[in-house]
C-alpha positions in Angstrom: -20.4 5.1 8.3 -18.2 2.4 9.8 -14.6 2.9 11.0 -13.3 0.9 8.0 -15.3 3.0 5.5 -13.9 6.2 7.1 -10.4 4.8 6.7 -11.0 3.8 3.1 -12.2 7.4 2.4 -9.1 8.7 4.0 -6.9 6.4 1.9 -8.7 7.5 -1.3 -8.2 11.1 -0.4 -4.5 10.4 0.3 -4.2 8.7 -3.1 -5.7 11.8 -4.9 -3.9 14.5 -2.9 -0.5 13.0 -2.4 -0.1 10.7 -5.3 -2.3 12.3 -8.0 -4.2 9.0 -8.5 -7.9 8.6 -8.6 -8.6 5.4 -6.6 -10.5 2.4 -7.8 -12.6 2.3 -4.6 -13.6 -1.3 -5.1 -9.9 -2.4 -5.3 -8.9 -0.1 -2.5 -11.6 -1.6 -0.3 -10.4 -5.2 -1.1 -6.8 -4.3 -0.3 -7.9 -2.6 2.9 -10.0 -5.6 4.0 -7.0 -7.9 3.1 -4.9 -6.0 5.7 -7.3 -7.1 8.5 -7.2 -5.5 11.9 -3.8 -3.9 11.3 -5.5 -0.9 9.7 -6.8 0.1 13.2 -3.3 0.0 14.8 -1.5 3.3 14.5 2.0 1.7 14.0 0.9 -1.2 11.8 -1.3 0.9 9.5 1.6 3.0 8.3 4.8 2.2 6.4 8.2 3.7 7.2 9.8 4.4 3.8 13.3 4.6 5.3 13.2 1.4 7.3 15.0 -1.3 5.2 13.6 -4.1 7.4 10.0 -2.9 6.9 10.5 -2.6 3.1 12.0 -6.1 3.1 8.9 -7.4 4.9 6.6 -5.7 2.3 8.6 -7.4 -0.4 8.5 -10.9 1.2 5.1 -10.9 2.7 3.1 -8.9 0.2 4.8 -8.9 -3.2 6.1 -12.5 -3.1 3.7 -14.3 -0.9 0.4 -12.5 -1.6 0.9 -11.3 -5.2 3.0 -14.3 -6.2 5.8 -12.4 -7.7 9.4 -13.7 -8.1 12.1 -12.1 -5.9 14.1 -9.7 -8.1 15.5 -6.2 -8.2 12.3 -5.1 -9.9 10.5 -5.6 -6.6 12.8 -3.3 -4.7 12.6 -0.8 -7.6 8.8 -0.8 -7.5 8.7 -0.3 -3.7 11.1 2.6 -4.1 9.1 4.2 -6.8 5.9 3.9 -4.8 7.5 5.4 -1.8 8.8 8.3 -4.0 5.4 8.8 -5.6 3.8 8.9 -2.1 6.4 11.4 -1.0 9.5 10.5 1.1 8.9 13.6 3.3 5.3 12.5 3.9 5.4 11.1 7.4 2.1 9.1 7.3 2.4 6.6 4.4 -0.7 4.4 4.9 0.0 0.7 4.3 -3.2 0.3 2.4 -2.2 3.1 0.0 1.3 1.6 -0.5 -0.1 -1.9 -1.2 -2.8 -0.5 -3.5 -0.1 1.4 -5.5 2.0 -1.8 -5.7 -1.0 -3.9 -6.9 -1.6 -1.3 -9.6 2.1 -1.2 -10.5 2.3 -4.9 -11.1 -1.2 -5.1 -12.6 -2.2 -7.8 -10.1 -5.8 -6.5 -9.5 -7.0 -10.0 -10.5 -5.7 -11.4 -7.1 -8.3 -9.3 -5.4 
């Protein structure tokens, strides 16, 4: 099993245990591949739910640029609800899991 496959398994387990979501492994794999080498970097592979700058980066670089959504309060609301669903007290919020949940939230699976 490759390192990427191990990470995807870990992300799928996180989705099930912490978010109560059964992962669409095909979509999760595509989201993970889309993150490139950042998944192997301890800092870049996680999201800080309390860092406004990081949440703004997710909004601009992922939701607006990648998913093609228009900037609105709905984006901030969606990010907040995903962070809440993942668990604010959960220290390790994996970027791939957060992005996967956002793709599902906005029903943008077709982009992948």
